[in-house]
PADRENLUM-325569 format. One record per residue: residue number from 0; z, x, y negated of N, C-alpha, C in turn. Coordinates in Angstrom, 3 decimals. Each point is the difference from the previous one (the first is absolute). Example, Ala and Ser with C-alpha at 12.3 -4.5 7.8 and 13.67 -1.06 7.14 Angstrom:
2
REC resi      npz      npx      npy     capz     capx     capy      cpz      cpx      cpy
REC    0    7.800   13.190    5.690    0.000   -0.890   -1.190    0.000    0.900   -1.200
REC    1   -0.720   -0.350   -1.050    0.060    0.820   -1.190    0.730   -0.770   -1.090
end
This chain:
77
REC resi      npz      npx      npy     capz     capx     capy      cpz      cpx      cpy
REC    0  121.221   56.228 -283.760    0.520   -1.262    0.512   -0.715   -1.177   -0.716
REC    1   -0.465   -0.937    0.786   -0.697   -1.149   -0.536    0.968   -1.043   -0.538
REC    2   -0.278   -0.505   -1.186    0.860   -1.011   -0.631   -0.727   -1.356    0.063
REC    3    0.694   -1.012    0.504   -0.552   -1.333    0.072    0.401   -0.791   -1.223
REC    4   -0.962   -0.706   -0.545    0.292   -0.819   -1.171   -0.159   -1.466    0.415
REC    5    0.897   -0.808   -0.495   -0.106   -1.432    0.216   -1.022   -0.562   -0.959
REC    6   -1.016   -0.626    0.525   -1.082   -0.512   -0.812    0.272   -1.460   -0.386
REC    7    0.628   -0.716    0.903    0.284   -1.421   -0.233    0.472   -0.610    1.304
REC    8    0.226   -1.294   -0.012    0.479   -0.656    1.210   -1.017    0.106    1.118
REC    9    0.492    0.118    1.218   -0.899    0.076    1.150   -0.422   -1.378    0.464
REC   10    0.734   -1.010   -0.408   -0.321   -1.359    0.372   -0.187   -0.797   -1.280
REC   11   -1.204   -0.492   -0.209   -0.260   -0.798   -1.197   -0.328   -1.419    0.450
REC   12    1.030   -0.820    0.159   -0.213   -1.324    0.556   -0.616   -0.984   -1.006
REC   13   -0.664   -0.982    0.525   -0.438   -1.103   -0.808    1.192   -0.966   -0.111
REC   14    0.002   -0.795   -1.035    1.145   -0.909   -0.220    0.218   -0.895    1.216
REC   15   -1.068   -0.447    0.645    0.151   -0.908    1.151    0.560    0.739    1.221
REC   16    0.067    1.329    0.003    0.534    0.782    1.097    1.515    0.211   -0.124
REC   17    0.600   -0.548   -1.041    1.427    0.216   -0.267    0.723   -1.339    0.074
REC   18    1.152    0.001    0.661    0.877   -1.179    0.028    1.373    0.459   -0.528
REC   19    0.734   -0.934   -0.517    1.367    0.297   -0.510    0.984   -0.742    0.913
REC   20    0.904    0.749    0.583    1.080   -0.601    0.826    1.212   -0.223   -0.866
REC   21    0.653   -1.132    0.183    1.204   -0.306   -0.750    1.100   -0.366    0.993
REC   22    1.136    0.660   -0.128    1.142   -0.275    0.885    0.750   -1.211   -0.559
REC   23   -0.051   -1.121    0.694    0.654   -1.216   -0.446    1.262   -0.312    0.833
REC   24    0.389    0.931    0.874    1.083   -0.243    0.954    1.397    0.200   -0.566
REC   25    0.148    0.779   -1.060    1.326    0.296   -0.510    0.692    1.138    0.749
REC   26   -0.724    0.659    0.910    0.560    1.184    0.712   -1.055    1.080    0.096
REC   27    0.438    1.216    0.223   -0.943    1.117    0.179   -0.761   -0.175    1.289
REC   28   -1.308    0.203   -0.035   -0.841   -0.119    1.168   -0.688    1.327    0.314
REC   29   -0.168    0.296    1.265   -0.770    1.131    0.413   -1.224   -0.519    0.726
REC   30   -1.155    0.380   -0.523   -1.270   -0.464    0.545   -0.656    1.152    0.708
REC   31   -0.383   -0.230    1.271   -0.629    1.061    0.780   -1.498   -0.001   -0.244
REC   32   -0.498    1.112   -0.512   -1.433    0.176   -0.255   -0.500    1.175    0.881
REC   33   -1.288    0.084    0.237   -0.523    1.108    0.811    0.342    1.376   -0.603
REC   34    0.181    0.053   -1.292    0.315    1.267   -0.664    1.486    0.301   -0.048
REC   35    0.833   -0.944    0.474    1.444    0.202    0.001    0.711   -1.213   -0.518
REC   36    1.295    0.075   -0.100    0.812   -1.135   -0.465   -0.072   -0.114   -1.512
REC   37    0.058   -1.214   -0.466   -0.145   -0.317   -1.429    1.182   -0.894   -0.355
REC   38    0.793    0.414   -0.958    1.179   -0.773   -0.386   -0.290   -0.826   -1.233
REC   39    0.370   -1.268    0.058   -0.235   -0.912   -1.124    1.337   -0.645   -0.363
REC   40    0.497    0.327   -1.164    1.289   -0.494   -0.461   -0.112   -1.470   -0.460
REC   41    1.126   -0.714   -0.070   -0.018   -1.401   -0.416   -0.622   -0.157   -1.385
REC   42   -0.932   -0.946   -0.127   -0.625   -0.263   -1.275   -1.088    0.974   -0.400
REC   43   -0.162    1.078    0.740   -0.988    1.001   -0.356   -1.401   -0.444    0.425
REC   44   -0.979    0.548   -0.674   -1.390   -0.253    0.303   -0.709    1.357    0.096
REC   45   -0.871    0.129    0.978   -0.720    1.267    0.221   -1.449   -0.292    0.361
REC   46   -0.876    0.840   -0.521   -1.414   -0.100    0.348   -0.240    0.678    1.354
REC   47   -0.835   -0.639    0.832   -0.376    0.566    1.274   -1.473   -0.246    0.235
REC   48   -0.560    0.699    0.938   -1.363   -0.255    0.439    0.018   -1.396    0.633
REC   49   -0.916   -0.866   -0.420   -0.020   -1.389    0.492   -0.160   -0.104    1.508
REC   50   -0.547    1.018    0.637   -0.155   -0.051    1.461    1.353   -0.024    0.708
REC   51    1.055    0.439   -0.671    1.337   -0.011    0.604    0.501   -1.423    0.240
REC   52   -0.595   -0.997   -0.650    0.417   -1.381    0.204   -0.339   -0.468    1.413
REC   53   -0.858    0.724    0.690   -0.355   -0.363    1.388    0.898    0.657    1.042
REC   54    0.932    0.854   -0.411    0.905    0.650    0.936    1.068   -0.972    0.478
REC   55    0.390    0.116    1.276    1.008   -0.890    0.580    1.316    0.030   -0.766
REC   56    0.439    1.202   -0.417    1.298    0.105   -0.666   -0.039   -0.748   -1.354
REC   57   -1.112    0.024   -0.677   -0.144   -0.692   -1.271   -0.155   -1.508    0.242
REC   58   -0.806   -0.381    0.977   -0.189   -1.413    0.321    1.319   -0.668    0.360
REC   59    0.833    0.708    0.764    1.299   -0.539    0.405    0.876   -0.314   -1.196
REC   60    0.037    0.919   -0.974    0.811   -0.200   -1.204   -0.590   -1.115   -0.872
REC   61   -1.308   -0.089   -0.074   -0.642   -1.076   -0.762    0.332   -1.361    0.578
REC   62   -0.112   -0.126    1.333    0.257   -1.247    0.657    1.478   -0.415   -0.101
REC   63    0.890    0.985   -0.037    1.425   -0.275   -0.115    0.391   -0.337   -1.443
REC   64   -0.928    0.201   -0.951    0.285   -0.266   -1.392    0.806    1.063   -0.692
REC   65    0.116    1.155    0.633    0.776    1.087   -0.615   -0.791    0.793   -1.024
REC   66   -1.313   -0.040    0.120   -0.853    0.622   -1.032   -1.113   -0.975   -0.334
REC   67   -0.557    0.177   -1.166   -1.184   -0.709   -0.411   -1.031    1.018   -0.443
REC   68   -1.261   -0.370   -0.042   -0.995    0.910   -0.513   -0.805   -0.742   -1.065
REC   69   -0.514    0.774   -0.907   -0.895   -0.556   -1.025   -1.091    0.986   -0.260
REC   70   -1.146   -0.451   -0.452   -1.087    0.928   -0.308    0.372    0.865   -1.202
REC   71   -0.482    1.216    0.002    0.247    0.914   -1.121   -0.850   -0.431   -1.187
REC   72    0.624    0.007   -1.172   -0.730   -0.287   -1.227    0.198    1.166   -0.959
REC   73   -1.066    0.543   -0.466    0.107    1.111   -0.963    0.754   -0.421   -1.225
REC   74    0.818    0.904   -0.496    0.662   -0.237   -1.255    1.279   -0.812    0.085
REC   75    0.518   -0.256    1.170    1.279   -0.711    0.060    0.118   -0.913    1.190
REC   76    1.003   -0.829   -0.064    0.348   -0.884    1.089   -0.873   -1.185   -0.103
end
């Protein structure tokens, strides 16, 4: 039987390819992504592929002021 070993991450993004979403709405949000639904709790921040900022579901929440995005910075907020 063949054993697979994990060598490292399959996606090695550049810093500019990452965005941080922040839930500013005060309520739990469900964001629809091509890979499935993504839940973002109030006050939470999550890293995503920056291309997701172009999705209609994300644009709608940004325009409504329910989420904000910021560029990812290594080593902290």
